[in-house]
KEKE-3310 file (N, C-alpha, C; in steps of 0.2 Angstrom, whole numbers, plus 5000, padded with zeros to 4 digits):
npx = (5637:5631:5640:5648:5643:5643:5658:5655:5663:5667:5654:5646:5640:5646:5638:5638:5635:5630:5615:5608:5596:5581:5577:5581:5593:5605:5615:5610:5600:5586:5578:5585:5589:5579:5565:5553:5548:5538:5526:5515:5513:5502:5488:5474:5462:5458:5475:5489:5499:5518:5529:5528:5522:5507:5492:5475:5461:5449:5449:5455:5442:5429:5413:5400:5396:5382:5380:5389:5395:5401:5408:5422:5429:5433:5441:5435:5435:5452:5466:5481:5498:5492:5485:5485:5496:5488:5471:5475:5475:5465:5455:5455:5457:5441:5437:5444:5439:5423:5428:5432:5416:5412:5401:5399:5402:5409:5413:5414:5425:5425:5409:5403:5394:5402:5400:5405:5417:5411:5400:5388:5383:5377:5360:5354:5351:5354:5370:5374:5376:5387:5403:5418:5432:5443:5455:5473:5473:5456:5449:5438:5421:5410:5395:5383:5391:5395:5407:5422:5435:5454:5464:5479:5488:5501:5513:5508:5509:5519:5513:5502:5497:5500:5493:5482:5476:5469:5457:5450:5440:5444:5444:5442:5446:5463:5474:5490:5499:5513:5524:5534:5536:5530:5533:5522:5515:5517:5525:5520:5515:5520:5507:5496:5497:5490:5488:5488:5488:5487:5494:5506:5495:5486:5490:5494:5504:5521:5526:5539:5543:5531:5537:5544:5562:5573:5586:5595:5603:5612:5604:5590:5582:5572:5568:5556:5547:5560:5568:5562:5562:5575:5581:5596:5604:5604:5612:5622:5619:5616:5624:5626:5618:5611:5594:5579:5564:5553:5537:5530:5520:5510:5513:5526:5532:5536:5540:5554:5561:5561:5573:5581:5598:5598:5589:5588:5579:5575:5567:5563:5550:5544:5533:5537:5553:5552:5542:5552:5562:5555:5553:5565:5573:5591:5587:5590:5589:5588:5601:5596:5599:5609:5602:5602:5599:5590:5582:5577:5571:5561:5553:5544:5531:5531:5537:5529:5527:5539:5542:5533:5534:5547:5562:5572:5573:5571:5568:5576:5579:5594:5602:5608:5623:5630:5624:5622:5625:5618:5606:5603:5608:5595:5583:5574:5565:5556:5546:5537:5538:5530:5517:5515:5516:5507:5498:5497:5493:5479:5474:5475:5481:5469:5459:5461:5459:5445:5441:5445:5437:5424:5424:5424:5412:5407:5407:5420:5434:5448:5461:5462:5465:5474:5472:5473:5466:5466:5469:5480:5491:5491:5489:5482:5492:5499:5512:5519:5529:5545:5546:5558)
npy = (5565:5555:5541:5545:5542:5526:5521:5519:5505:5499:5487:5487:5483:5493:5501:5501:5489:5476:5463:5447:5442:5442:5451:5452:5459:5452:5437:5425:5415:5415:5402:5396:5393:5392:5385:5384:5395:5404:5416:5415:5413:5415:5417:5408:5405:5393:5386:5380:5380:5376:5362:5355:5361:5361:5371:5369:5379:5374:5366:5372:5383:5390:5384:5397:5410:5412:5418:5428:5441:5451:5469:5480:5494:5507:5515:5514:5508:5502:5504:5495:5499:5514:5518:5522:5510:5502:5504:5498:5484:5484:5483:5472:5463:5461:5457:5444:5440:5438:5430:5420:5412:5420:5434:5450:5466:5482:5497:5514:5524:5538:5541:5539:5541:5552:5554:5561:5547:5541:5532:5530:5516:5506:5500:5497:5484:5477:5478:5472:5459:5462:5460:5474:5477:5489:5500:5504:5519:5525:5533:5532:5524:5511:5512:5499:5485:5469:5466:5474:5476:5482:5484:5483:5491:5498:5504:5509:5527:5526:5531:5534:5545:5537:5537:5539:5526:5527:5528:5516:5502:5494:5479:5480:5469:5467:5463:5463:5469:5465:5461:5470:5484:5498:5502:5492:5487:5474:5461:5457:5441:5429:5423:5435:5440:5448:5443:5451:5451:5457:5458:5449:5447:5443:5451:5462:5468:5469:5455:5451:5443:5446:5455:5464:5465:5476:5490:5491:5503:5516:5520:5520:5525:5528:5539:5538:5531:5532:5541:5541:5527:5524:5537:5543:5536:5536:5532:5535:5527:5528:5536:5553:5558:5547:5542:5549:5541:5545:5552:5542:5540:5522:5518:5522:5520:5504:5506:5512:5500:5491:5498:5501:5494:5494:5497:5507:5508:5518:5514:5503:5492:5495:5489:5490:5488:5473:5473:5476:5468:5460:5465:5463:5471:5475:5473:5481:5485:5498:5494:5490:5497:5488:5476:5460:5451:5441:5445:5456:5456:5446:5453:5459:5461:5444:5439:5428:5421:5414:5407:5403:5391:5387:5395:5407:5416:5431:5430:5439:5450:5460:5464:5478:5485:5476:5464:5463:5451:5439:5446:5446:5434:5427:5432:5428:5421:5429:5434:5418:5416:5425:5423:5413:5417:5426:5414:5410:5419:5425:5410:5404:5415:5422:5416:5410:5423:5423:5410:5417:5428:5423:5413:5424:5429:5423:5421:5422:5429:5428:5413:5413:5409:5418:5430:5446:5456:5477:5478:5471:5476:5488:5495:5508:5521:5516:5520:5528:5517:5512:5501:5484)
npz = (5526:5515:5506:5492:5476:5469:5457:5443:5436:5444:5445:5438:5418:5404:5398:5385:5379:5372:5373:5372:5362:5374:5379:5396:5404:5404:5400:5395:5387:5389:5386:5386:5398:5406:5402:5402:5407:5397:5386:5389:5401:5414:5424:5433:5440:5445:5446:5451:5467:5467:5468:5479:5486:5487:5480:5483:5475:5477:5488:5498:5499:5508:5512:5506:5519:5527:5539:5541:5533:5522:5519:5511:5514:5503:5486:5475:5459:5456:5446:5441:5441:5441:5450:5467:5479:5490:5486:5476:5479:5492:5481:5476:5485:5488:5474:5476:5488:5484:5472:5480:5482:5496:5498:5499:5498:5490:5496:5491:5501:5503:5498:5510:5525:5537:5554:5567:5575:5570:5556:5544:5533:5530:5532:5548:5552:5541:5544:5554:5551:5545:5540:5543:5533:5536:5529:5533:5536:5540:5554:5560:5562:5558:5559:5569:5563:5563:5565:5562:5557:5553:5545:5540:5528:5528:5540:5556:5558:5546:5536:5543:5555:5572:5583:5575:5579:5592:5588:5587:5591:5606:5605:5591:5576:5571:5553:5546:5534:5531:5541:5547:5559:5566:5581:5584:5602:5601:5593:5576:5570:5557:5556:5556:5545:5531:5514:5499:5484:5466:5456:5446:5434:5419:5407:5413:5408:5414:5408:5404:5389:5382:5375:5360:5358:5364:5367:5378:5393:5405:5419:5431:5446:5461:5475:5482:5498:5504:5512:5525:5529:5528:5537:5543:5540:5528:5511:5493:5480:5466:5453:5447:5433:5435:5428:5435:5442:5451:5449:5437:5426:5423:5410:5404:5417:5413:5401:5404:5412:5404:5396:5402:5412:5427:5439:5452:5472:5482:5491:5503:5501:5491:5477:5464:5464:5459:5449:5442:5438:5433:5420:5414:5420:5428:5450:5460:5479:5490:5504:5523:5540:5550:5546:5539:5520:5522:5536:5532:5523:5529:5533:5525:5512:5508:5522:5525:5517:5515:5524:5524:5512:5514:5513:5510:5504:5492:5475:5463:5464:5468:5486:5489:5480:5477:5478:5467:5455:5459:5457:5444:5438:5444:5438:5433:5436:5443:5439:5441:5455:5461:5454:5464:5476:5475:5475:5488:5494:5494:5495:5506:5515:5516:5519:5529:5537:5538:5540:5554:5556:5556:5568:5577:5577:5582:5594:5600:5608:5606:5604:5592:5573:5567:5570:5579:5589:5591:5603:5610:5598:5596:5612:5626:5621:5614:5607:5615:5621:5625:5614:5612)
capx = (5633:5631:5646:5650:5642:5647:5661:5653:5667:5668:5649:5637:5644:5648:5631:5634:5636:5623:5614:5604:5587:5580:5575:5584:5598:5613:5619:5611:5595:5578:5573:5589:5592:5572:5565:5545:5544:5536:5523:5511:5513:5497:5485:5469:5456:5461:5483:5493:5506:5519:5536:5528:5517:5498:5485:5471:5455:5442:5450:5454:5439:5426:5406:5397:5393:5374:5382:5397:5393:5410:5409:5426:5429:5439:5442:5432:5441:5460:5471:5487:5504:5490:5483:5491:5497:5485:5468:5471:5471:5457:5447:5458:5451:5433:5440:5447:5432:5419:5427:5430:5413:5407:5394:5406:5403:5414:5408:5420:5426:5419:5402:5399:5394:5401:5399:5410:5420:5404:5399:5382:5387:5370:5354:5356:5348:5360:5373:5371:5378:5393:5413:5419:5439:5445:5462:5473:5470:5451:5448:5432:5418:5403:5388:5382:5395:5397:5415:5427:5445:5457:5470:5486:5494:5507:5514:5503:5515:5525:5508:5495:5499:5499:5486:5474:5472:5464:5447:5448:5438:5448:5442:5441:5453:5468:5476:5495:5501:5517:5529:5536:5530:5537:5535:5518:5515:5520:5528:5520:5518:5517:5499:5494:5497:5486:5493:5481:5490:5482:5500:5507:5492:5487:5488:5498:5511:5526:5528:5544:5541:5528:5538:5550:5570:5572:5592:5595:5611:5610:5604:5584:5582:5566:5568:5548:5549:5569:5570:5557:5564:5583:5584:5603:5608:5604:5618:5618:5618:5616:5630:5625:5614:5608:5589:5575:5556:5546:5528:5531:5514:5510:5518:5534:5537:5536:5548:5558:5560:5563:5578:5588:5601:5598:5585:5593:5578:5578:5560:5565:5544:5539:5534:5540:5557:5548:5539:5558:5564:5551:5554:5573:5580:5592:5583:5595:5587:5595:5601:5593:5601:5608:5597:5605:5595:5586:5580:5576:5564:5558:5547:5539:5525:5535:5541:5525:5527:5546:5539:5527:5538:5552:5565:5577:5577:5567:5570:5578:5579:5597:5602:5615:5629:5637:5623:5620:5624:5611:5598:5607:5605:5586:5577:5570:5560:5552:5534:5532:5540:5527:5512:5515:5518:5500:5491:5497:5491:5475:5471:5481:5481:5464:5451:5463:5455:5437:5439:5443:5430:5418:5427:5423:5406:5402:5407:5427:5438:5454:5460:5458:5471:5481:5468:5474:5467:5466:5473:5485:5495:5488:5485:5483:5495:5507:5514:5523:5530:5549:5549:5565)
capy = (5563:5551:5542:5549:5535:5521:5521:5512:5502:5492:5488:5489:5482:5496:5505:5500:5483:5471:5459:5443:5444:5439:5456:5451:5462:5449:5437:5418:5414:5413:5398:5390:5394:5392:5383:5383:5402:5409:5423:5412:5409:5418:5413:5405:5404:5385:5386:5378:5378:5370:5361:5352:5367:5362:5373:5368:5382:5365:5361:5378:5387:5388:5385:5403:5407:5417:5423:5436:5446:5457:5476:5482:5501:5506:5520:5510:5502:5504:5501:5494:5503:5520:5519:5519:5499:5502:5506:5490:5477:5483:5484:5465:5460:5463:5453:5440:5437:5436:5423:5413:5413:5424:5437:5454:5472:5486:5505:5519:5528:5544:5539:5535:5548:5549:5558:5560:5543:5533:5530:5524:5509:5504:5499:5493:5476:5471:5479:5464:5453:5462:5461:5476:5481:5495:5502:5509:5527:5524:5533:5530:5516:5509:5507:5493:5481:5466:5464:5479:5470:5484:5479:5488:5489:5500:5500:5515:5529:5530:5534:5541:5545:5533:5541:5535:5520:5529:5528:5511:5503:5489:5473:5476:5465:5471:5461:5466:5467:5465:5462:5477:5488:5506:5501:5490:5484:5465:5459:5455:5437:5426:5422:5437:5443:5448:5447:5452:5453:5458:5457:5446:5442:5441:5458:5467:5472:5465:5450:5453:5439:5448:5464:5463:5467:5484:5491:5495:5507:5515:5515:5523:5525:5529:5538:5536:5534:5530:5546:5538:5524:5526:5541:5546:5529:5534:5533:5538:5520:5529:5542:5559:5559:5544:5543:5548:5543:5546:5551:5541:5537:5515:5516:5526:5515:5501:5509:5512:5495:5487:5499:5502:5490:5493:5502:5506:5506:5520:5511:5496:5492:5496:5482:5488:5481:5464:5477:5478:5461:5456:5468:5460:5477:5471:5475:5485:5489:5499:5488:5492:5496:5485:5470:5455:5451:5439:5448:5463:5449:5445:5463:5461:5454:5439:5435:5424:5415:5413:5405:5395:5390:5384:5397:5412:5424:5431:5430:5441:5457:5463:5471:5481:5482:5468:5457:5462:5442:5436:5447:5443:5426:5423:5441:5427:5417:5433:5429:5412:5416:5431:5419:5406:5421:5428:5413:5408:5423:5424:5405:5402:5420:5426:5411:5413:5429:5422:5406:5420:5433:5420:5414:5431:5433:5420:5426:5421:5438:5425:5409:5415:5408:5424:5436:5450:5464:5483:5479:5468:5477:5496:5497:5513:5527:5513:5523:5530:5510:5509:5493:5484)
capz = (5528:5513:5504:5487:5471:5465:5452:5437:5433:5451:5449:5432:5413:5402:5397:5377:5380:5368:5375:5369:5360:5380:5382:5402:5406:5404:5392:5395:5384:5389:5384:5385:5405:5410:5398:5407:5404:5393:5387:5393:5412:5416:5433:5431:5446:5444:5446:5462:5469:5465:5471:5483:5490:5481:5484:5477:5478:5478:5497:5503:5500:5512:5507:5506:5522:5529:5546:5541:5526:5520:5517:5512:5514:5498:5486:5468:5454:5456:5440:5443:5439:5440:5457:5474:5479:5492:5484:5472:5486:5495:5476:5473:5490:5483:5471:5478:5490:5479:5469:5484:5489:5500:5500:5499:5494:5489:5497:5490:5506:5499:5499:5518:5528:5542:5561:5573:5574:5567:5547:5538:5528:5529:5537:5554:5551:5537:5547:5562:5551:5543:5545:5536:5531:5532:5525:5541:5539:5544:5560:5561:5562:5554:5562:5568:5558:5569:5566:5560:5556:5552:5535:5539:5525:5529:5548:5556:5557:5539:5532:5548:5566:5579:5588:5573:5583:5597:5589:5588:5597:5608:5602:5582:5574:5566:5553:5543:5523:5532:5549:5549:5561:5570:5587:5588:5608:5601:5586:5571:5569:5550:5554:5556:5538:5525:5510:5493:5477:5459:5453:5442:5427:5414:5402:5419:5405:5416:5406:5394:5384:5377:5371:5357:5363:5367:5366:5386:5398:5411:5427:5435:5451:5464:5480:5486:5505:5505:5516:5529:5530:5529:5540:5543:5536:5521:5508:5489:5476:5459:5449:5443:5429:5431:5429:5444:5438:5455:5444:5433:5425:5420:5401:5405:5420:5408:5393:5407:5415:5396:5390:5405:5412:5434:5448:5461:5474:5490:5496:5501:5503:5484:5473:5460:5463:5457:5441:5437:5437:5430:5414:5414:5421:5436:5453:5468:5487:5496:5514:5529:5542:5552:5543:5534:5518:5524:5541:5532:5516:5532:5538:5518:5512:5509:5525:5525:5511:5514:5530:5523:5509:5519:5510:5514:5498:5484:5467:5457:5471:5474:5492:5488:5474:5480:5477:5459:5453:5461:5455:5438:5439:5445:5439:5426:5442:5446:5437:5442:5461:5463:5457:5468:5482:5476:5477:5496:5500:5491:5498:5511:5522:5514:5519:5536:5539:5533:5547:5560:5557:5560:5576:5579:5574:5584:5600:5603:5606:5608:5601:5583:5568:5565:5571:5586:5593:5594:5611:5609:5596:5601:5618:5626:5622:5612:5603:5620:5623:5622:5610:5607)
cpx = (5632:5636:5645:5647:5647:5652:5659:5655:5667:5659:5644:5643:5642:5640:5630:5635:5630:5623:5612:5599:5583:5574:5579:5591:5605:5613:5617:5603:5591:5577:5579:5589:5584:5566:5553:5541:5542:5530:5516:5508:5507:5493:5480:5467:5458:5472:5483:5499:5512:5525:5536:5524:5508:5495:5481:5464:5449:5441:5452:5447:5431:5418:5404:5395:5383:5376:5385:5396:5399:5409:5416:5429:5436:5439:5437:5436:5449:5463:5477:5490:5499:5487:5488:5491:5492:5476:5468:5470:5466:5450:5450:5452:5443:5433:5438:5439:5426:5421:5428:5423:5410:5405:5400:5403:5411:5411:5417:5417:5422:5411:5399:5400:5394:5400:5400:5416:5416:5402:5395:5385:5381:5364:5357:5354:5351:5366:5376:5375:5384:5400:5415:5425:5440:5453:5464:5472:5464:5452:5441:5429:5413:5398:5383:5384:5395:5403:5418:5435:5448:5465:5476:5489:5502:5507:5511:5513:5518:5516:5503:5498:5497:5493:5479:5471:5469:5460:5447:5442:5443:5449:5441:5448:5454:5472:5482:5495:5509:5520:5534:5530:5535:5534:5527:5521:5518:5522:5524:5517:5518:5510:5497:5492:5488:5485:5491:5488:5486:5491:5504:5500:5493:5485:5490:5503:5519:5529:5534:5544:5537:5529:5545:5555:5571:5580:5593:5604:5607:5606:5594:5583:5574:5568:5561:5551:5557:5569:5566:5559:5570:5586:5592:5607:5608:5608:5616:5622:5620:5622:5625:5624:5610:5600:5580:5566:5552:5539:5528:5524:5514:5515:5525:5538:5542:5544:5552:5561:5563:5569:5581:5590:5600:5591:5585:5582:5579:5573:5559:5557:5539:5540:5537:5549:5557:5545:5547:5560:5560:5549:5561:5577:5583:5589:5590:5590:5591:5594:5597:5597:5604:5606:5600:5600:5589:5580:5576:5570:5558:5550:5545:5534:5528:5537:5536:5528:5534:5546:5537:5531:5545:5562:5567:5577:5572:5571:5571:5576:5589:5598:5610:5616:5630:5632:5618:5618:5623:5607:5597:5605:5597:5581:5571:5564:5557:5545:5534:5530:5531:5517:5512:5518:5507:5493:5490:5493:5484:5469:5471:5477:5473:5461:5455:5458:5447:5435:5439:5437:5425:5417:5423:5417:5401:5405:5415:5429:5446:5454:5459:5467:5477:5477:5472:5469:5468:5470:5478:5493:5497:5486:5487:5490:5503:5511:5522:5530:5538:5548:5555:5562)
cpy = (5554:5549:5544:5539:5531:5522:5513:5505:5496:5489:5487:5486:5487:5496:5504:5495:5479:5466:5454:5444:5442:5444:5458:5458:5458:5444:5429:5419:5414:5406:5393:5387:5390:5389:5383:5392:5407:5413:5417:5409:5417:5415:5414:5407:5396:5382:5382:5381:5375:5366:5359:5357:5369:5364:5373:5370:5378:5365:5366:5386:5386:5390:5394:5406:5416:5420:5429:5437:5451:5463:5478:5492:5502:5512:5518:5503:5507:5499:5501:5498:5512:5521:5518:5513:5499:5503:5500:5486:5479:5481:5474:5461:5459:5457:5444:5436:5435:5429:5418:5411:5414:5429:5444:5462:5477:5493:5508:5524:5536:5544:5539:5542:5546:5555:5556:5555:5538:5536:5528:5524:5506:5503:5494:5485:5470:5471:5475:5459:5454:5465:5469:5478:5485:5494:5505:5515:5530:5527:5530:5522:5514:5506:5501:5487:5475:5465:5470:5477:5479:5482:5486:5487:5494:5503:5508:5518:5531:5534:5538:5542:5540:5533:5539:5531:5519:5528:5525:5508:5494:5482:5471:5471:5467:5463:5466:5463:5464:5463:5466:5482:5496:5504:5497:5487:5478:5464:5457:5449:5435:5427:5427:5441:5439:5449:5446:5452:5453:5454:5450:5442:5440:5447:5463:5472:5472:5459:5451:5450:5440:5455:5460:5466:5474:5487:5493:5498:5510:5515:5522:5521:5529:5531:5534:5537:5529:5532:5545:5532:5521:5526:5545:5543:5529:5535:5533:5531:5524:5536:5548:5559:5553:5545:5541:5545:5541:5545:5548:5541:5526:5511:5518:5520:5506:5500:5512:5508:5489:5491:5504:5495:5487:5500:5501:5510:5509:5515:5504:5489:5494:5490:5486:5487:5473:5468:5476:5472:5460:5456:5465:5465:5475:5479:5476:5488:5491:5495:5494:5491:5492:5478:5467:5459:5447:5441:5454:5462:5447:5449:5464:5457:5448:5435:5428:5417:5411:5407:5398:5389:5386:5388:5405:5417:5426:5431:5436:5450:5456:5466:5473:5480:5479:5462:5455:5455:5439:5439:5447:5440:5422:5428:5434:5422:5420:5433:5426:5416:5418:5427:5413:5412:5425:5423:5407:5414:5426:5418:5404:5411:5423:5423:5409:5418:5424:5420:5411:5425:5427:5414:5419:5433:5428:5418:5423:5430:5434:5418:5404:5410:5412:5430:5441:5453:5469:5482:5475:5473:5487:5498:5504:5516:5521:5515:5527:5523:5514:5502:5491:5481)
cpz = (5524:5507:5497:5482:5471:5460:5446:5434:5437:5451:5442:5426:5409:5397:5389:5376:5376:5371:5370:5366:5368:5382:5389:5401:5408:5402:5391:5393:5388:5391:5385:5395:5408:5403:5397:5407:5399:5390:5389:5400:5414:5422:5432:5441:5450:5448:5454:5461:5468:5468:5477:5489:5489:5483:5479:5477:5480:5485:5498:5502:5503:5509:5511:5515:5524:5531:5544:5532:5526:5517:5517:5507:5509:5493:5476:5464:5456:5448:5441:5438:5439:5446:5464:5475:5482:5491:5480:5475:5488:5489:5475:5479:5491:5478:5473:5484:5488:5475:5473:5487:5493:5499:5503:5492:5494:5491:5498:5496:5506:5500:5505:5522:5535:5548:5567:5572:5572:5561:5547:5537:5527:5533:5542:5553:5547:5539:5555:5561:5547:5546:5541:5537:5530:5533:5535:5544:5539:5550:5563:5562:5558:5559:5562:5566:5565:5570:5562:5562:5552:5549:5538:5535:5523:5538:5550:5559:5552:5538:5535:5553:5566:5581:5584:5575:5588:5597:5588:5592:5598:5606:5595:5583:5569:5563:5549:5537:5524:5540:5551:5552:5565:5576:5590:5597:5606:5594:5582:5566:5562:5552:5554:5549:5533:5518:5502:5487:5471:5457:5454:5439:5423:5409:5410:5414:5408:5415:5401:5389:5381:5372:5365:5363:5363:5368:5373:5390:5399:5416:5429:5440:5456:5471:5485:5494:5508:5511:5523:5535:5533:5537:5537:5539:5529:5514:5497:5483:5471:5457:5446:5437:5427:5431:5432:5439:5444:5455:5440:5431:5420:5416:5400:5410:5417:5405:5398:5411:5409:5393:5395:5410:5419:5434:5449:5464:5482:5495:5497:5503:5498:5478:5466:5459:5460:5448:5436:5433:5433:5423:5412:5417:5428:5445:5458:5474:5491:5503:5520:5533:5549:5551:5538:5529:5519:5532:5536:5525:5522:5534:5530:5517:5510:5511:5528:5525:5511:5518:5531:5518:5510:5514:5512:5510:5491:5478:5463:5462:5473:5479:5491:5480:5475:5476:5470:5454:5451:5456:5448:5437:5439:5443:5435:5431:5441:5447:5441:5449:5463:5462:5465:5474:5483:5477:5483:5495:5500:5491:5501:5518:5521:5518:5526:5540:5539:5541:5553:5562:5560:5567:5579:5580:5577:5592:5602:5603:5608:5602:5592:5578:5569:5568:5578:5583:5591:5599:5613:5606:5596:5609:5620:5625:5619:5611:5608:5622:5620:5622:5609:5598)
residu = (GLN:HIS:ARG:ASN:PRO:PRO:ASN:ASN:SER:GLN:HIS:ARG:ASN:PRO:PRO:ASN:ARG:THR:PHE:LYS:SER:THR:GLY:PHE:ALA:HIS:GLU:THR:ASP:VAL:HIS:GLU:ARG:PHE:PRO:ASN:ILE:THR:ALA:SER:ASN:THR:ILE:SER:ASN:SER:SER:LYS:ILE:THR:ASP:GLY:ASN:THR:ILE:SER:ASN:SER:SER:SER:VAL:LEU:THR:ARG:SER:GLU:ASP:VAL:HIS:PHE:ILE:VAL:ILE:GLY:HIS:GLY:LYS:ALA:ILE:SER:GLY:GLN:SER:PRO:GLY:GLY:TYR:VAL:VAL:LEU:ASP:GLU:ILE:THR:VAL:GLN:LEU:ARG:GLN:HIS:GLY:HIS:SER:VAL:ARG:HIS:VAL:HIS:ALA:GLY:THR:VAL:LYS:ILE:HIS:GLY:LYS:SER:ALA:SER:CYS:GLY:ILE:LYS:LYS:GLU:MET:THR:LYS:VAL:ALA:VAL:ILE:TYR:PRO:GLU:GLY:MET:ALA:TRP:THR:CYS:ASP:HIS:ALA:ILE:ILE:ASN:ILE:ARG:TRP:ILE:LEU:ALA:PRO:MET:GLY:ALA:ASN:PHE:PRO:LYS:GLN:THR:THR:SER:SER:TRP:GLY:PRO:HIS:ASP:MET:VAL:PHE:ASN:TYR:ASN:THR:PHE:SER:LEU:GLY:SER:ALA:ILE:PRO:VAL:PRO:TYR:SER:ASN:LEU:LEU:VAL:ILE:LEU:ARG:ASP:PRO:CYS:GLU:GLY:ASP:GLY:TYR:ASN:ILE:MET:GLN:TYR:PRO:VAL:LEU:PRO:ARG:SER:GLY:THR:ILE:TYR:THR:MET:ARG:LYS:GLY:LYS:LYS:PHE:HIS:GLY:THR:HIS:LEU:LYS:VAL:LEU:HIS:ASN:PRO:GLY:ASP:THR:ASN:PHE:GLU:ASP:ALA:VAL:HIS:GLU:ALA:ILE:ILE:LYS:ALA:PHE:ARG:THR:HIS:LEU:TYR:PHE:VAL:SER:TYR:ASP:PRO:TYR:THR:TYR:LEU:THR:TYR:ILE:ALA:ALA:MET:LEU:GLY:CYS:VAL:SER:ILE:VAL:HIS:PRO:MET:HIS:ASN:MET:THR:LYS:GLU:SER:TYR:LEU:LYS:THR:THR:LEU:TYR:GLY:GLY:TYR:MET:GLU:TYR:SER:ASN:ILE:SER:THR:ILE:GLN:GLY:MET:ALA:TYR:GLY:TRP:LYS:ASP:VAL:GLY:PHE:ALA:ARG:ALA:SER:MET:MET:ASN:THR:ARG:ASN:GLU:HIS:ILE:LYS:VAL:LYS:GLU:TRP:GLY:ASN:ASN:ILE:THR:LEU:GLU:ARG:MET:VAL:ARG:ASP:ALA:LYS:LEU:TYR:ALA:ALA:GLY:ALA:ARG:SER:GLY:PHE:GLU:GLY:ALA:LYS:LEU:VAL:ARG:ASP:PHE:TYR:PRO:ASP:GLN:TRP:TRP:LYS:LEU:LYS:VAL:PRO)
# end
């Protein structure tokens, strides 16, 4: 079923090759080619998207709503690189809503009293003014909430059964983290995306410029959810003896990316792909069957940003070994580009969701900027539909 692992000499630089003191796995000095990339490239709330896509927080933030308050159902304080990605973004959307001037509180799922398909999340008088944001794995609904928002962080059927949606109200609002869908009744439009990123940020540990240079050699790889996404089309892209790090902790991940030449990811949707690039390790993603690089990228969290920015690719990622030259030449741009992606998500997609929530609270059930309802994506028995 699998092709033979690639010959090292065909695709890779010799493992003992030395490089200039950039920390990146290529030969051009970072300050010579990219003088604007420095160790101080961090994010502040007042930063803007440049290159013609300027977004100022002062122009995009809504006035604090006295009618709609938010509850985010999550798992408490999440730590980047240590907590699961879903935990991190649920924590971060709470932070971003608060920073954008909206009333919000984070409720740990483990503290909620669940009774059947309902749950007690607060007193009735308060809940009638509340929009509750749930990750896709929650089959229950908070009693008396005026709005229930189902945030699909991974496609239904990837981490949780598709049948979970049968417990949701048909008029619950739905937003997606990316456009990839495992058979929803309608495709996910870019306008429906709600994309929140914590990283890159100051102190994340993913800025190669903050570290002394270490020698690099060899390849590391991770399977994660690769078998689920590729099935029988999975091919072996690493060599025997390459290092696997499925369960590495944060510090070990950073060290691995600083000391290896290449990183192969079989999981097409892991953020590790871009952490590797930010830390100077050439990042290779296993291609999706019958999908070009551009069409694949448009199924990821970057699809909406690509459409918004009118670009056709994302910096620092190789789509298979044949694309390594692009990844090597562009990975120094990865951190800055992800700053722009983060600002697009936190300013554009978040505020769009808030406006739609206000419209819903006023009685609307259609005519939203981006929101869809459960009945749109997940009608009764939707998992039995034959969607092209």
